N, C-alpha and C positions, 0 to 999 in steps of 0.2 A: 618204361613206356614206349609203345610203336605208335607213332602217329601217322596215319594217312591224311588226307586232305579234309576231308569230312568225318572220319572214323578214328577214334583212339582206342587202344588197346591198354589195358593196365592189369597186373597180376594182383590177386590176393590169395596166396598160397597156391593151391592145385586148381583155383576158378581163373578165368580171364574174364574182365570186366570191358565189355563193349560198348563205347559210348559214341552215339550220333551227335555229331556237333556241327550243323549247318546253319547258323545264323538263330534268330531270335525263334523262330518255329519248327526247326530241324526239318524242312519241307524236302521231299524226296523228288529227286531227278536221276537222269540216266548215270553220269559218273557215280553218283553216291549210292546207288543200288549196286553198282560194279563192285565199288569198294566194299560194300558190307558183304557182297558175296565172296569177295576175294579174302576178306578176313577170316569168314566161316571154312573156306577151303583149307586156309592155313592152319587154323587150330584144329581143324579134325585131324591133321597129319601130325599135330604136337602132341606126344604122348604124355607129356608132362602136365598137360591142361586135362582136368578131369571133368568139368563143368563150365558153362558159361552163365554170365547175366548179360543182359541185354538193357540197356537204358538210353535216356537223352541227356542232352546238356541244358541246363536252364529250366525254364517252365514248361516247356513242350517235351513228350515223349516224341510225337511227330505229328505235324498238322496233316499229313497226307502228300498227296502230289503237289509240286509247284505248278498250281495251275496257270499263272501267267506266263512262266515259260513256256508250257506246253501249247498255249494259245499259236505259238509262232511255229509249231511242229505241220508237216504235212501230215495226212490220215495214216500213210504207211510208216512214216517215220514213229508217229505214236504209237502204232501196233508193235512195231520192233522194242519200244520201251516196255509196253505192257507185259509183252512177252517175257521180257527179261525181268520185270517186277514179279510176275507171277511164278516164273521159275524160281526166284530169291525164296520167296514165302514156302515154296513146296521145298527147297533146300532145307530150311530153317524146322519145316515140320517133320522131316524125316531124320533130320542131324541126329548123327548115332550117339553123341553126348547129351545131358541133360542141359536146356536152356531155359531159363528163368528170365521174364521179362519183369524190371523195375519199373514201373510206368509211374514215373516221377511227375507227369501233368498231364496236359490234353494229348490223347490217342485218339486221332480222328481219320475216318475214311482207311487210306491206304495205312497210316500209322497203327490203326487198330486191326488190321489183317495181319500185319507182322507180329502184334503182340498175340494174336489168337494161334498163330504158327508156333508158339514156345510152348513148353512142357508145363509151364504154370506161369500165372502173372499175379504180383503183389503190385497193389496200386495205393499210392499218398493218398491220404485224406487232405481235405482243406481246399477244395474247389475246382481240382482238374477233373475233366470229363473224358468219357470214353464213348464212341459212337463210331456206326455205320451210316453215315449220313447221306448216302449219294442222293437217296431218293428226294430231298430237299431241294437239291439242285438240278433235278431232272436226268440224273446218270443210274446207270445200274451197277451190278456188282459182277464177279468173276463165280465160275463153278467152283473154284478151289475154296474160294472165300466162304461160300456157303457151305460147304463139305466141312471144313474146319469150325465154323460156328455151330452147325449143328452136332458136331463131336461133343462140343464143351456144353451147349445150353438145350440141347433137343429141338424137335420140331417147332414145336409150338412157340417157344421164346426166340426161336431164330427169325420166325416169320413178325413176332412182333417187334424185334430189332431192326428188321430191314424195312418191313412196311412204316413204321413211324419215322425212322430216321432220327430218334430222339436221342438227345445229349445225357449219357449218365453219369452220376457222380459216383463215387467210389463204393459206397454201402449198397446202392440200388445195383450198381453193375454186380456186386458180389451176390446179391441175391437172384440175379438172374442166372449168374454162371458165368459171365464175362470175365471176372477175377476171381480168384480163390481166395484171397488175403488182403485185407486193408490194413495200412501201416501209418503211423504219425511220420511226416516228411522226413524229420530227423532219424527216424529208425527205419527207414526203408531200405536203405542199400543192406544194412545189417541183416534185416527180416530176409530180403532176397536172397542174399549168399548164404543164409542158412538154410533156406528151401533148397536151393542149389546144391549144397554139400549133402543134404539128406538123400537128394535123388543119387548123387553120385557116390554114396557111400558104400555101394554093394560092386559086385563084380563088373568091370566095365564092358566085357564082352557079353556078359549075361543081359546087362542091361541093353546093349544096342540091339541083341537080338529079340528081345521081349519087345522093345520098340519096333523094331522093323515088322514084328508079327502084326501088331496092335495098327500099325498106321499103316502098313504097306498095301493094304487093300483099298484103303480109304486113298491113299496117294496115286494108286493106278487109276482110281475112277477120276480123280480130279485131272491127272494128266490125258485122258482118254477125251475129258470133255472141255479142257481149258481153250484149246484153240478157238473153236465155235463161241466160246462165250466172250473171249477177246476180242474177237470180229463183231460180235454183237455189241460190246460195250463200246467200241469205236463208233459204230454206225450211228448210237444213239448220241454218244459225246459231239458227234458233229453235225447231228440235226439241228436245224433252226431254232427252236425252242430252246434246247439246252445252251445252246452257244451263246444265245442272249443272256442267259443267267450264269454262264461260266465269266464272261465279259466284265461282270460287275464284283467278280472277286478279287479281293487287293489281299496282299500278303507283305507284310513288312519283315523283312529279313534282319533288320537291325533295330 
């Protein structure tokens, strides 16, 4: 096992299991995103790793941003974080090896974005929810988030998911295309690993080439529009109406 501060890497034969472990809700902040990005950099270079499973410790895949922490940021510092975060999900989206999200519990906002960057999502049944709920507290999303969502669910369902901010249980998420498979909690990791092994079962060089051809044009468009969307996100985040809603959000990390 390789342990960073909030990210743990274990091995299951040719797969690397990447586990986010930051308190009760696995909320995302700058150091955690950097750890995740460094982890993916390292695993990309490791030829003994043919695929990844990304999951969360405990009952959350990830709550998303650590909102109370970011309330203390200047706008420019927050933009720097958002640039790092969107860069990370783009890194996952074009990662040359298969990445399967084992959605062990709630995957909310930024947590959902990271899940949609993966090649597939297997979600545990039994109460966890997945959502892009930013509109419910007056925030927007990012160009890359929208592009990845549309890649999986199409335009019409993307609008439904984003405009409503609804929290979806596993079966409804599967019907919408947000996840590909629903598993019993005790079978989640085995099913996610099985899917990752299937994706990694062919020629690794061919897989990387095909993925680059399929996702490269989407990623190019994401990068072209992302900086403007990050700035717009920050402008809305720091507006008076949204800020008042954000101040009411509490996170219990323990």
